[in-house]
N, CA and C atoms of all chains as a GROMACS GRO file, in nm:
protein
  627
    1MET      N    1   0.057  -0.124   0.019
    1MET     CA    2  -0.016  -0.009   0.035
    1MET      C    3   0.079   0.108  -0.003
    2SER      N    4   0.043   0.257  -0.064
    2SER     CA    5   0.144   0.315  -0.108
    2SER      C    6   0.117   0.439   0.071
    3ILE      N    7   0.182   0.504   0.092
    3ILE     CA    8   0.205   0.617   0.176
    3ILE      C    9   0.135   0.725   0.133
    4LEU      N   10   0.183   0.766   0.024
    4LEU     CA   11   0.127   0.916  -0.055
    4LEU      C   12  -0.031   0.857  -0.126
    5ASN      N   13  -0.090   0.970  -0.123
    5ASN     CA   14  -0.209   0.931  -0.209
    5ASN      C   15  -0.188   1.068  -0.339
    6ASP      N   16  -0.287   1.036  -0.434
    6ASP     CA   17  -0.314   1.054  -0.514
    6ASP      C   18  -0.260   1.225  -0.536
    7ARG      N   19  -0.335   1.312  -0.457
    7ARG     CA   20  -0.376   1.438  -0.456
    7ARG      C   21  -0.191   1.474  -0.400
    8ASP      N   22  -0.120   1.417  -0.313
    8ASP     CA   23   0.000   1.448  -0.253
    8ASP      C   24   0.060   1.371  -0.336
    9ARG      N   25   0.098   1.338  -0.412
    9ARG     CA   26   0.167   1.271  -0.542
    9ARG      C   27   0.160   1.416  -0.606
   10ALA      N   28   0.065   1.440  -0.627
   10ALA     CA   29   0.041   1.563  -0.832
   10ALA      C   30   0.087   1.693  -0.725
   11ALA      N   31   0.042   1.720  -0.564
   11ALA     CA   32   0.108   1.864  -0.537
   11ALA      C   33   0.276   1.832  -0.523
   12VAL      N   34   0.320   1.703  -0.522
   12VAL     CA   35   0.499   1.676  -0.527
   12VAL      C   36   0.508   1.716  -0.641
   13ARG      N   37   0.448   1.651  -0.744
   13ARG     CA   38   0.528   1.661  -0.876
   13ARG      C   39   0.477   1.768  -0.946
   14LYS      N   40   0.420   1.914  -0.904
   14LYS     CA   41   0.410   2.066  -0.897
   14LYS      C   42   0.476   2.111  -0.864
   15GLU      N   43   0.577   2.088  -0.714
   15GLU     CA   44   0.678   2.170  -0.653
   15GLU      C   45   0.810   2.098  -0.716
   16PHE      N   46   0.831   2.002  -0.784
   16PHE     CA   47   0.911   1.922  -0.857
   16PHE      C   48   0.955   1.997  -0.990
   17GLU      N   49   0.894   2.058  -0.984
   17GLU     CA   50   0.910   2.136  -1.164
   17GLU      C   51   1.011   2.219  -1.140
   18LYS      N   52   1.032   2.275  -1.025
   18LYS     CA   53   1.082   2.352  -0.972
   18LYS      C   54   1.294   2.291  -0.986
   19LEU      N   55   1.317   2.129  -0.948
   19LEU     CA   56   1.402   2.059  -0.963
   19LEU      C   57   1.525   2.099  -1.044
   20ALA      N   58   1.638   2.110  -1.029
   20ALA     CA   59   1.753   2.163  -1.174
   20ALA      C   60   1.832   2.065  -1.129
   21GLY      N   61   1.914   2.015  -1.059
   21GLY     CA   62   2.032   1.959  -1.086
   21GLY      C   63   1.988   1.828  -1.027
   22PRO      N   64   2.091   1.702  -0.976
   22PRO     CA   65   2.040   1.594  -0.916
   22PRO      C   66   2.052   1.572  -0.807
   23VAL      N   67   1.961   1.512  -0.731
   23VAL     CA   68   1.965   1.517  -0.607
   23VAL      C   69   1.987   1.368  -0.552
   24LYS      N   70   2.045   1.318  -0.447
   24LYS     CA   71   2.061   1.179  -0.408
   24LYS      C   72   2.042   1.198  -0.233
   25LEU      N   73   1.888   1.061  -0.235
   25LEU     CA   74   1.857   1.102  -0.075
   25LEU      C   75   1.887   0.951  -0.070
   26VAL      N   76   2.042   0.997   0.049
   26VAL     CA   77   2.101   0.864   0.146
   26VAL      C   78   1.987   0.800   0.271
   27VAL      N   79   1.923   0.700   0.251
   27VAL     CA   80   1.877   0.646   0.398
   27VAL      C   81   1.916   0.582   0.438
   28PHE      N   82   1.928   0.580   0.585
   28PHE     CA   83   2.002   0.509   0.642
   28PHE      C   84   1.912   0.399   0.739
   29SER      N   85   1.856   0.227   0.713
   29SER     CA   86   1.788   0.184   0.774
   29SER      C   87   1.894   0.083   0.808
   30GLN      N   88   1.807   0.026   0.920
   30GLN     CA   89   1.836  -0.115   1.051
   30GLN      C   90   1.724  -0.157   1.080
   31GLU      N   91   1.687  -0.218   1.031
   31GLU     CA   92   1.632  -0.334   1.056
   31GLU      C   93   1.591  -0.384   1.232
   32LEU      N   94   1.712  -0.418   1.281
   32LEU     CA   95   1.716  -0.516   1.453
   32LEU      C   96   1.691  -0.388   1.514
   33VAL      N   97   1.700  -0.224   1.505
   33VAL     CA   98   1.704  -0.118   1.571
   33VAL      C   99   1.539  -0.089   1.591
   34ALA      N  100   1.513  -0.034   1.474
   34ALA     CA  101   1.364  -0.011   1.433
   34ALA      C  102   1.306  -0.056   1.309
   35ALA      N  103   1.292  -0.178   1.288
   35ALA     CA  104   1.265  -0.232   1.164
   35ALA      C  105   1.088  -0.148   1.073
   36ASP      N  106   0.999  -0.130   1.154
   36ASP     CA  107   0.874  -0.074   1.093
   36ASP      C  108   0.897   0.101   1.044
   37LEU      N  109   0.965   0.167   1.176
   37LEU     CA  110   0.951   0.296   1.106
   37LEU      C  111   1.129   0.283   0.990
   38CYS      N  112   1.158   0.192   0.994
   38CYS     CA  113   1.273   0.208   0.894
   38CYS      C  114   1.237   0.176   0.737
   39ARG      N  115   1.165   0.034   0.729
   39ARG     CA  116   1.063  -0.022   0.634
   39ARG      C  117   0.967   0.158   0.587
   40GLN      N  118   0.883   0.216   0.650
   40GLN     CA  119   0.839   0.258   0.587
   40GLN      C  120   0.858   0.430   0.576
   41ASN      N  121   0.986   0.478   0.661
   41ASN     CA  122   1.088   0.513   0.570
   41ASN      C  123   1.124   0.511   0.431
   42GLU      N  124   1.200   0.463   0.440
   42GLU     CA  125   1.251   0.356   0.291
   42GLU      C  126   1.124   0.406   0.180
   43GLN      N  127   0.985   0.305   0.214
   43GLN     CA  128   0.907   0.363   0.130
   43GLN      C  129   0.925   0.495   0.057
   44LEU      N  130   0.840   0.561   0.218
   44LEU     CA  131   0.819   0.720   0.131
   44LEU      C  132   0.903   0.794   0.109
   45VAL      N  133   1.044   0.756   0.135
   45VAL     CA  134   1.184   0.845   0.044
   45VAL      C  135   1.176   0.724  -0.122
   46ARG      N  136   1.152   0.625  -0.163
   46ARG     CA  137   1.140   0.589  -0.251
   46ARG      C  138   0.968   0.628  -0.377
   47GLU      N  139   0.906   0.650  -0.316
   47GLU     CA  140   0.763   0.696  -0.358
   47GLU      C  141   0.771   0.853  -0.368
   48VAL      N  142   0.866   0.930  -0.263
   48VAL     CA  143   0.903   1.084  -0.307
   48VAL      C  144   0.970   1.058  -0.419
   49ALA      N  145   1.112   1.004  -0.419
   49ALA     CA  146   1.201   0.978  -0.593
   49ALA      C  147   1.144   0.952  -0.697
   50GLU      N  148   1.059   0.846  -0.682
   50GLU     CA  149   0.972   0.811  -0.815
   50GLU      C  150   0.906   0.979  -0.885
   51LEU      N  151   0.917   1.089  -0.788
   51LEU     CA  152   0.798   1.219  -0.862
   51LEU      C  153   0.872   1.310  -0.955
   52GLY      N  154   1.057   1.254  -0.944
   52GLY     CA  155   1.120   1.352  -0.957
   52GLY      C  156   1.230   1.300  -1.038
   53GLU      N  157   1.269   1.318  -1.192
   53GLU     CA  158   1.347   1.289  -1.228
   53GLU      C  159   1.465   1.256  -1.192
   54THR      N  160   1.536   1.333  -1.115
   54THR     CA  161   1.671   1.375  -1.113
   54THR      C  162   1.734   1.319  -0.956
   55ILE      N  163   1.592   1.261  -0.883
   55ILE     CA  164   1.631   1.208  -0.736
   55ILE      C  165   1.651   1.076  -0.741
   56THR      N  166   1.788   1.041  -0.683
   56THR     CA  167   1.812   0.869  -0.669
   56THR      C  168   1.755   0.860  -0.500
   57VAL      N  169   1.795   0.731  -0.501
   57VAL     CA  170   1.834   0.645  -0.392
   57VAL      C  171   1.906   0.572  -0.323
   58GLU      N  172   1.980   0.587  -0.236
   58GLU     CA  173   2.060   0.495  -0.192
   58GLU      C  174   2.057   0.453  -0.035
   59VAL      N  175   2.030   0.325  -0.025
   59VAL     CA  176   2.020   0.254   0.120
   59VAL      C  177   2.085   0.206   0.187
   60LEU      N  178   2.176   0.299   0.315
   60LEU     CA  179   2.291   0.242   0.364
   60LEU      C  180   2.219   0.180   0.512
   61ASN      N  181   2.282   0.064   0.570
   61ASN     CA  182   2.257   0.018   0.674
   61ASN      C  183   2.416   0.046   0.767
   62PRO      N  184   2.404   0.122   0.887
   62PRO     CA  185   2.504   0.240   0.935
   62PRO      C  186   2.580   0.069   1.051
   63ALA      N  187   2.535  -0.035   1.055
   63ALA     CA  188   2.588  -0.135   1.110
   63ALA      C  189   2.692  -0.212   1.030
   64ILE      N  190   2.644  -0.197   0.866
   64ILE     CA  191   2.752  -0.274   0.786
   64ILE      C  192   2.848  -0.154   0.706
   65ASP      N  193   2.749  -0.048   0.656
   65ASP     CA  194   2.827   0.095   0.632
   65ASP      C  195   2.887   0.146   0.672
   66ARG      N  196   2.955   0.102   0.800
   66ARG     CA  197   2.995   0.230   0.937
   66ARG      C  198   3.068   0.360   0.842
   67GLU      N  199   3.161   0.326   0.828
   67GLU     CA  200   3.242   0.405   0.756
   67GLU      C  201   3.163   0.568   0.676
   68ARG      N  202   3.107   0.489   0.617
   68ARG     CA  203   3.008   0.597   0.516
   68ARG      C  204   2.887   0.630   0.656
   69ALA      N  205   2.868   0.587   0.720
   69ALA     CA  206   2.767   0.680   0.772
   69ALA      C  207   2.830   0.753   0.883
   70GLU      N  208   2.944   0.717   0.913
   70GLU     CA  209   3.044   0.787   1.043
   70GLU      C  210   3.113   0.922   0.927
   71GLY      N  211   3.099   0.898   0.779
   71GLY     CA  212   3.139   1.001   0.708
   71GLY      C  213   3.019   1.123   0.695
   72TYR      N  214   2.902   1.099   0.711
   72TYR     CA  215   2.762   1.175   0.714
   72TYR      C  216   2.728   1.216   0.817
   73GLY      N  217   2.837   1.133   0.956
   73GLY     CA  218   2.778   1.179   1.046
   73GLY      C  219   2.638   1.143   1.152
   74VAL      N  220   2.624   0.999   1.025
   74VAL     CA  221   2.480   0.999   1.102
   74VAL      C  222   2.467   0.935   1.152
   75ASP      N  223   2.420   0.874   1.325
   75ASP     CA  224   2.392   0.806   1.424
   75ASP      C  225   2.296   0.780   1.498
   76GLN      N  226   2.182   0.790   1.401
   76GLN     CA  227   2.030   0.744   1.460
   76GLN      C  228   2.016   0.660   1.330
   77VAL      N  229   1.861   0.569   1.295
   77VAL     CA  230   1.782   0.536   1.221
   77VAL      C  231   1.619   0.534   1.262
   78PRO      N  232   1.555   0.561   1.205
   78PRO     CA  233   1.584   0.576   1.025
   78PRO      C  234   1.608   0.739   1.009
   79ALA      N  235   1.709   0.757   0.897
   79ALA     CA  236   1.778   0.866   0.926
   79ALA      C  237   1.793   0.901   0.736
   80ILE      N  238   1.760   1.014   0.716
   80ILE     CA  239   1.771   1.082   0.528
   80ILE      C  240   1.888   1.207   0.527
   81VAL      N  241   1.970   1.138   0.484
   81VAL     CA  242   2.056   1.261   0.393
   81VAL      C  243   2.016   1.291   0.305
   82VAL      N  244   1.989   1.462   0.250
   82VAL     CA  245   1.928   1.515   0.153
   82VAL      C  246   2.066   1.578   0.066
   83GLU      N  247   2.123   1.515  -0.028
   83GLU     CA  248   2.304   1.582  -0.093
   83GLU      C  249   2.207   1.593  -0.236
   84GLY      N  250   2.289   1.713  -0.297
   84GLY     CA  251   2.256   1.806  -0.388
   84GLY      C  252   2.403   1.769  -0.460
   85ALA      N  253   2.472   1.920  -0.518
   85ALA     CA  254   2.586   1.889  -0.569
   85ALA      C  255   2.751   1.864  -0.498
   86ARG      N  256   2.693   1.862  -0.368
   86ARG     CA  257   2.791   1.830  -0.283
   86ARG      C  258   2.673   1.813  -0.142
   87ASP      N  259   2.698   1.776  -0.043
   87ASP     CA  260   2.648   1.737   0.099
   87ASP      C  261   2.629   1.832   0.155
   88TYR      N  262   2.536   1.904   0.165
   88TYR     CA  263   2.487   2.034   0.213
   88TYR      C  264   2.447   2.047   0.350
   89GLY      N  265   2.513   1.923   0.451
   89GLY     CA  266   2.474   1.887   0.570
   89GLY      C  267   2.293   1.866   0.631
   90ILE      N  268   2.248   1.801   0.514
   90ILE     CA  269   2.122   1.876   0.554
   90ILE      C  270   2.030   1.670   0.587
   91ARG      N  271   2.006   1.680   0.717
   91ARG     CA  272   1.958   1.551   0.768
   91ARG      C  273   1.820   1.577   0.829
   92PHE      N  274   1.746   1.434   0.807
   92PHE     CA  275   1.638   1.421   0.885
   92PHE      C  276   1.635   1.259   0.963
   93TYR      N  277   1.626   1.266   1.054
   93TYR     CA  278   1.620   1.195   1.160
   93TYR      C  279   1.432   1.163   1.180
   94GLY      N  280   1.406   1.043   1.184
   94GLY     CA  281   1.278   0.955   1.194
   94GLY      C  282   1.222   1.013   1.043
   95ILE      N  283   1.102   0.957   1.091
   95ILE     CA  284   0.995   0.975   0.939
   95ILE      C  285   0.947   1.132   0.906
   96PRO      N  286   0.971   1.162   0.819
   96PRO     CA  287   0.926   1.293   0.793
   96PRO      C  288   0.798   1.280   0.735
   97SER      N  289   0.718   1.308   0.845
   97SER     CA  290   0.558   1.330   0.786
   97SER      C  291   0.509   1.488   0.802
   98GLY      N  292   0.395   1.472   0.822
   98GLY     CA  293   0.310   1.642   0.886
   98GLY      C  294   0.402   1.718   0.815
   99TYR      N  295   0.420   1.853   0.914
   99TYR     CA  296   0.521   1.974   0.863
   99TYR      C  297   0.627   1.909   0.779
  100GLU      N  298   0.727   1.823   0.895
  100GLU     CA  299   0.852   1.751   0.809
  100GLU      C  300   0.828   1.696   0.626
  101PHE      N  301   0.732   1.657   0.629
  101PHE     CA  302   0.713   1.609   0.443
  101PHE      C  303   0.765   1.745   0.392
  102SER      N  304   0.690   1.857   0.422
  102SER     CA  305   0.685   1.953   0.294
  102SER      C  306   0.870   2.018   0.298
  103ASN      N  307   0.904   1.991   0.470
  103ASN     CA  308   1.038   2.027   0.487
  103ASN      C  309   1.154   1.944   0.423
  104LEU      N  310   1.100   1.818   0.396
  104LEU     CA  311   1.204   1.736   0.285
  104LEU      C  312   1.186   1.756   0.157
  105ILE      N  313   1.043   1.815   0.137
  105ILE     CA  314   1.010   1.840  -0.024
  105ILE      C  315   1.107   1.936  -0.111
  106ASP      N  316   1.127   2.059   0.027
  106ASP     CA  317   1.165   2.172   0.009
  106ASP      C  318   1.329   2.133   0.000
  107ALA      N  319   1.359   2.085   0.139
  107ALA     CA  320   1.499   2.025   0.114
  107ALA      C  321   1.573   1.979  -0.021
  108ILE      N  322   1.487   1.922  -0.081
  108ILE     CA  323   1.539   1.810  -0.187
  108ILE      C  324   1.578   1.924  -0.318
  109ILE      N  325   1.464   2.062  -0.323
  109ILE     CA  326   1.425   2.125  -0.401
  109ILE      C  327   1.605   2.252  -0.373
  110VAL      N  328   1.622   2.268  -0.243
  110VAL     CA  329   1.738   2.361  -0.271
  110VAL      C  330   1.868   2.300  -0.280
  111ALA      N  331   1.825   2.170  -0.212
  111ALA     CA  332   1.957   2.059  -0.308
  111ALA      C  333   2.043   2.044  -0.408
  112SER      N  334   1.860   2.050  -0.441
  112SER     CA  335   1.894   2.016  -0.602
  112SER      C  336   1.907   2.185  -0.662
  113THR      N  337   1.846   2.292  -0.656
  113THR     CA  338   1.928   2.456  -0.696
  113THR      C  339   2.044   2.479  -0.643
  114GLY      N  340   2.068   2.384  -0.512
  114GLY     CA  341   2.195   2.497  -0.439
  114GLY      C  342   2.161   2.641  -0.405
  115GLU      N  343   2.044   2.710  -0.425
  115GLU     CA  344   2.018   2.826  -0.402
  115GLU      C  345   1.941   2.836  -0.310
  116SER      N  346   1.976   2.891  -0.189
  116SER     CA  347   1.906   2.930  -0.088
  116SER      C  348   1.764   3.070  -0.094
  117ALA      N  349   1.650   3.034  -0.032
  117ALA     CA  350   1.550   3.170  -0.035
  117ALA      C  351   1.620   3.274   0.025
  118LEU      N  352   1.697   3.226   0.116
  118LEU     CA  353   1.747   3.356   0.199
  118LEU      C  354   1.775   3.524   0.143
  119SER      N  355   1.792   3.602   0.240
  119SER     CA  356   1.752   3.739   0.170
  119SER      C  357   1.943   3.744   0.175
  120GLU      N  358   1.975   3.881   0.133
  120GLU     CA  359   2.112   3.898   0.068
  120GLU      C  360   2.181   3.931   0.220
  121ASP      N  361   2.141   4.031   0.287
  121ASP     CA  362   2.223   4.008   0.432
  121ASP      C  363   2.234   3.901   0.483
  122THR      N  364   2.139   3.794   0.534
  122THR     CA  365   2.141   3.671   0.558
  122THR      C  366   2.270   3.589   0.508
  123LYS      N  367   2.237   3.572   0.387
  123LYS     CA  368   2.383   3.509   0.349
  123LYS      C  369   2.456   3.525   0.290
  124ALA      N  370   2.510   3.698   0.356
  124ALA     CA  371   2.645   3.702   0.373
  124ALA      C  372   2.702   3.719   0.524
  125SER      N  373   2.590   3.777   0.647
  125SER     CA  374   2.631   3.701   0.732
  125SER      C  375   2.685   3.538   0.748
  126LEU      N  376   2.606   3.481   0.656
  126LEU     CA  377   2.637   3.335   0.697
  126LEU      C  378   2.789   3.283   0.629
  127ARG      N  379   2.790   3.378   0.486
  127ARG     CA  380   2.955   3.356   0.451
  127ARG      C  381   3.036   3.362   0.542
  128ALA      N  382   3.063   3.465   0.638
  128ALA     CA  383   3.147   3.542   0.718
  128ALA      C  384   3.174   3.462   0.838
  129LEU      N  385   3.094   3.341   0.839
  129LEU     CA  386   3.062   3.272   0.963
  129LEU      C  387   3.253   3.196   0.948
  130THR      N  388   3.271   3.166   1.129
  130THR     CA  389   3.435   3.149   1.095
  130THR      C  390   3.409   3.049   1.202
  131ALA      N  391   3.281   2.959   1.235
  131ALA     CA  392   3.292   2.814   1.268
  131ALA      C  393   3.152   2.754   1.251
  132ASP      N  394   3.214   2.625   1.329
  132ASP     CA  395   3.064   2.528   1.225
  132ASP      C  396   3.001   2.541   1.334
  133VAL      N  397   2.843   2.507   1.272
  133VAL     CA  398   2.755   2.548   1.341
  133VAL      C  399   2.603   2.440   1.311
  134GLU      N  400   2.609   2.353   1.430
  134GLU     CA  401   2.470   2.294   1.424
  134GLU      C  402   2.368   2.298   1.458
  135ILE      N  403   2.270   2.253   1.386
  135ILE     CA  404   2.097   2.313   1.432
  135ILE      C  405   2.035   2.213   1.444
  136LYS      N  406   2.006   2.180   1.512
  136LYS     CA  407   1.871   2.037   1.542
  136LYS      C  408   1.759   2.140   1.581
  137VAL      N  409   1.637   2.090   1.511
  137VAL     CA  410   1.499   2.123   1.488
  137VAL      C  411   1.435   2.040   1.541
  138PHE      N  412   1.358   2.001   1.701
  138PHE     CA  413   1.301   1.882   1.706
  138PHE      C  414   1.181   1.979   1.616
  139SER      N  415   1.044   1.822   1.578
  139SER     CA  416   0.926   1.830   1.529
  139SER      C  417   0.852   1.696   1.595
  140THR      N  418   0.718   1.748   1.587
  140THR     CA  419   0.631   1.620   1.573
  140THR      C  420   0.529   1.597   1.461
  141PRO      N  421   0.433   1.458   1.470
  141PRO     CA  422   0.411   1.427   1.310
  141PRO      C  423   0.269   1.534   1.288
  142THR      N  424   0.249   1.589   1.417
  142THR     CA  425   0.108   1.684   1.343
  142THR      C  426   0.152   1.808   1.370
  143MET      N  427   1.216   2.381   1.025
  143MET     CA  428   1.310   2.319   0.990
  143MET      C  429   1.373   2.430   0.812
  144ARG      N  430   1.290   2.454   0.763
  144ARG     CA  431   1.306   2.516   0.682
  144ARG      C  432   1.412   2.608   0.642
  145LEU      N  433   1.412   2.725   0.772
  145LEU     CA  434   1.520   2.809   0.747
  145LEU      C  435   1.657   2.742   0.769
  146ALA      N  436   1.730   2.588   0.855
  146ALA     CA  437   1.807   2.585   0.901
  146ALA      C  438   1.851   2.564   0.724
  147GLN      N  439   1.777   2.434   0.696
  147GLN     CA  440   1.802   2.390   0.574
  147GLN      C  441   1.849   2.476   0.450
  148HIS      N  442   1.779   2.604   0.442
  148HIS     CA  443   1.876   2.696   0.366
  148HIS      C  444   2.018   2.757   0.427
  149MET      N  445   1.978   2.726   0.530
  149MET     CA  446   2.111   2.779   0.603
  149MET      C  447   2.250   2.717   0.551
  150SER      N  448   2.204   2.559   0.537
  150SER     CA  449   2.290   2.474   0.519
  150SER      C  450   2.345   2.499   0.362
  151VAL      N  451   2.204   2.522   0.284
  151VAL     CA  452   2.290   2.516   0.136
  151VAL      C  453   2.403   2.659   0.126
  152ALA      N  454   2.351   2.783   0.242
  152ALA     CA  455   2.387   2.860   0.231
  152ALA      C  456   2.515   2.940   0.229
  153SER      N  457   2.564   2.843   0.342
  153SER     CA  458   2.700   2.818   0.403
  153SER      C  459   2.728   2.650   0.422
  154ASP      N  460   2.879   2.631   0.392
  154ASP     CA  461   2.909   2.515   0.394
  154ASP      C  462   2.943   2.479   0.550
  155ARG      N  463   2.913   2.540   0.621
  155ARG     CA  464   3.016   2.557   0.765
  155ARG      C  465   2.845   2.520   0.868
  156VAL      N  466   2.748   2.525   0.815
  156VAL     CA  467   2.621   2.514   0.873
  156VAL      C  468   2.536   2.370   0.823
  157ARG      N  469   2.555   2.327   0.948
  157ARG     CA  470   2.483   2.177   0.970
  157ARG      C  471   2.304   2.182   0.980
  158SER      N  472   2.265   2.129   0.886
  158SER     CA  473   2.078   2.114   0.990
  158SER      C  474   2.058   1.989   1.000
  159THR      N  475   1.955   1.945   1.115
  159THR     CA  476   1.914   1.810   1.121
  159THR      C  477   1.814   1.828   1.184
  160ALA      N  478   1.692   1.736   1.098
  160ALA     CA  479   1.530   1.760   1.124
  160ALA      C  480   1.534   1.612   1.245
  161ILE      N  481   1.452   1.645   1.413
  161ILE     CA  482   1.444   1.537   1.475
  161ILE      C  483   1.287   1.517   1.460
  162GLU      N  484   1.247   1.377   1.465
  162GLU     CA  485   1.098   1.365   1.492
  162GLU      C  486   1.126   1.312   1.639
  163ALA      N  487   1.077   1.404   1.713
  163ALA     CA  488   1.086   1.380   1.864
  163ALA      C  489   1.013   1.274   1.916
  164THR      N  490   0.898   1.277   1.860
  164THR     CA  491   0.817   1.123   1.914
  164THR      C  492   0.928   0.990   1.890
  165GLU      N  493   0.947   0.959   1.794
  165GLU     CA  494   1.067   0.840   1.796
  165GLU      C  495   1.188   0.862   1.811
  166PHE      N  496   1.257   0.968   1.878
  166PHE     CA  497   1.361   1.004   1.907
  166PHE      C  498   1.372   1.050   2.070
  167PRO      N  499   1.248   1.016   2.162
  167PRO     CA  500   1.237   1.022   2.292
  167PRO      C  501   1.386   1.101   2.386
  168GLU      N  502   1.435   0.961   2.363
  168GLU     CA  503   1.614   1.048   2.460
  168GLU      C  504   1.663   1.136   2.414
  169LEU      N  505   1.675   1.172   2.300
  169LEU     CA  506   1.734   1.320   2.240
  169LEU      C  507   1.648   1.404   2.287
  170ALA      N  508   1.489   1.420   2.274
  170ALA     CA  509   1.414   1.516   2.328
  170ALA      C  510   1.398   1.538   2.466
  171ARG      N  511   1.435   1.393   2.529
  171ARG     CA  512   1.418   1.446   2.669
  171ARG      C  513   1.567   1.476   2.743
  172ALA      N  514   1.700   1.422   2.648
  172ALA     CA  515   1.819   1.555   2.659
  172ALA      C  516   1.846   1.664   2.620
  173TYR      N  517   1.718   1.696   2.535
  173TYR     CA  518   1.722   1.804   2.482
  173TYR      C  519   1.637   1.905   2.564
  174GLN      N  520   1.592   1.864   2.642
  174GLN     CA  521   1.409   1.906   2.746
  174GLN      C  522   1.350   1.989   2.645
  175VAL      N  523   1.277   1.891   2.491
  175VAL     CA  524   1.147   1.958   2.427
  175VAL      C  525   1.064   1.924   2.459
  176MET      N  526   1.007   2.106   2.498
  176MET     CA  527   0.895   2.079   2.584
  176MET      C  528   0.776   2.113   2.456
  177GLY      N  529   0.809   2.188   2.365
  177GLY     CA  530   0.691   2.224   2.283
  177GLY      C  531   0.772   2.229   2.128
  178VAL      N  532   0.719   2.200   2.060
  178VAL     CA  533   0.760   2.228   1.898
  178VAL      C  534   0.722   2.329   1.816
  179PRO      N  535   0.803   2.378   1.734
  179PRO     CA  536   0.968   2.316   1.669
  179PRO      C  537   1.082   2.400   1.760
  180LYS      N  538   1.120   2.306   1.808
  180LYS     CA  539   1.230   2.333   1.933
  180LYS      C  540   1.376   2.318   1.851
  181VAL      N  541   1.414   2.449   1.845
  181VAL     CA  542   1.575   2.476   1.782
  181VAL      C  543   1.663   2.486   1.920
  182VAL      N  544   1.788   2.385   1.889
  182VAL     CA  545   1.934   2.359   1.928
  182VAL      C  546   2.059   2.438   1.789
  183ILE      N  547   2.112   2.542   1.859
  183ILE     CA  548   2.226   2.548   1.821
  183ILE      C  549   2.370   2.526   1.885
  184ASN      N  550   2.408   2.426   1.801
  184ASN     CA  551   2.572   2.426   1.875
  184ASN      C  552   2.558   2.395   2.080
  185ASP      N  553   2.403   2.342   2.038
  185ASP     CA  554   2.401   2.288   2.188
  185ASP      C  555   2.410   2.420   2.292
  186ARG      N  556   2.389   2.535   2.280
  186ARG     CA  557   2.453   2.660   2.336
  186ARG      C  558   2.301   2.682   2.329
  187VAL      N  559   2.276   2.768   2.229
  187VAL     CA  560   2.152   2.863   2.192
  187VAL      C  561   2.025   2.773   2.172
  188GLN      N  562   1.885   2.804   2.257
  188GLN     CA  563   1.765   2.710   2.188
  188GLN      C  564   1.690   2.845   2.215
  189PHE      N  565   1.555   2.779   2.093
  189PHE     CA  566   1.466   2.864   2.106
  189PHE      C  567   1.330   2.774   2.056
  190GLU      N  568   1.196   2.768   2.083
  190GLU     CA  569   1.115   2.739   2.100
  190GLU      C  570   0.984   2.825   2.003
  191GLY      N  571   0.949   2.772   1.912
  191GLY     CA  572   0.855   2.809   1.800
  191GLY      C  573   0.912   2.864   1.686
  192ALA      N  574   0.839   2.921   1.606
  192ALA     CA  575   0.902   2.969   1.412
  192ALA      C  576   0.919   3.138   1.482
  193VAL      N  577   1.039   3.094   1.445
  193VAL     CA  578   1.057   3.282   1.417
  193VAL      C  579   1.148   3.322   1.308
  194PRO      N  580   1.137   3.458   1.280
  194PRO     CA  581   1.163   3.504   1.162
  194PRO      C  582   1.298   3.484   1.076
  195GLU      N  583   1.339   3.505   0.996
  195GLU     CA  584   1.481   3.478   0.982
  195GLU      C  585   1.577   3.592   0.996
  196THR      N  586   1.531   3.685   1.075
  196THR     CA  587   1.649   3.716   1.109
  196THR      C  588   1.682   3.763   1.294
  197GLU      N  589   1.536   3.700   1.289
  197GLU     CA  590   1.590   3.631   1.416
  197GLU      C  591   1.640   3.507   1.447
  198PHE      N  592   1.615   3.370   1.312
  198PHE     CA  593   1.682   3.306   1.361
  198PHE      C  594   1.828   3.355   1.348
  199LEU      N  595   1.882   3.404   1.245
  199LEU     CA  596   2.041   3.430   1.242
  199LEU      C  597   2.129   3.488   1.372
  200GLY      N  598   2.030   3.573   1.448
  200GLY     CA  599   2.086   3.621   1.562
  200GLY      C  600   2.150   3.499   1.643
  201ALA      N  601   1.986   3.379   1.642
  201ALA     CA  602   2.052   3.329   1.719
  201ALA      C  603   2.136   3.233   1.672
  202VAL      N  604   2.160   3.203   1.562
  202VAL     CA  605   2.321   3.146   1.474
  202VAL      C  606   2.450   3.181   1.516
  203LEU      N  607   2.425   3.377   1.567
  203LEU     CA  608   2.532   3.413   1.542
  203LEU      C  609   2.584   3.368   1.683
  204GLN      N  610   2.474   3.427   1.778
  204GLN     CA  611   2.507   3.443   1.919
  204GLN      C  612   2.573   3.279   1.964
  205ALA      N  613   2.503   3.169   1.903
  205ALA     CA  614   2.621   3.060   1.924
  205ALA      C  615   2.694   3.027   1.875
  206VAL      N  616   2.768   3.121   1.802
  206VAL     CA  617   2.950   3.077   1.752
  206VAL      C  618   2.972   3.198   1.798
  207GLU      N  619   2.955   3.277   1.894
  207GLU     CA  620   3.038   3.416   1.964
  207GLU      C  621   3.151   3.360   2.021
  208GLY      N  622   3.244   3.460   1.995
  208GLY     CA  623   3.347   3.395   2.062
  208GLY      C  624   3.440   3.245   2.054
  209SER      N  625   3.356   3.182   1.954
  209SER     CA  626   3.396   3.046   1.919
  209SER      C  627   3.535   3.077   1.803
   0.00000   0.00000   0.00000
């Protein structure tokens, strides 16, 4: 059974008209840790990827693909890394549903174009950063 | 999460992780998540609720101040 309904698919397809370059969604799954959640997450990502021609999916198991998981800095499952021309550092821990689903779609588009929708002032301030910034955003499905 | 992920694209210094709090209760507890969205930057600066871009940027700059 599909997770996305026809209306969701149509809406996402419309959004994906903005896609430019390729995007890779790297999914981290580990059945022994969270079987159902990992399966649902993987299915959701595959359903989303089908809607955009430039989107590919790779599934990794952090217990097996340990070095890759460490390279991505991913230490939880289920997780998704959204990669564009480079790894921009965008991660999702847990199934992106509800509001986070819109954010996943937005992340795919922004990773694809490589162009943020921030103001010029904000971009200039971010370019001037001399230290690393790690932002965690907690949300719930509703 | 939207502003955070756009900041990640705008700067290779910025990483952003969306965390589904109910699936990761230990993380949510560790960061004392009572309301959502809750934003934690460099484990130093935190706030709850959606804020405008300038305020979000202010929190980012505050988090790296002195580092």
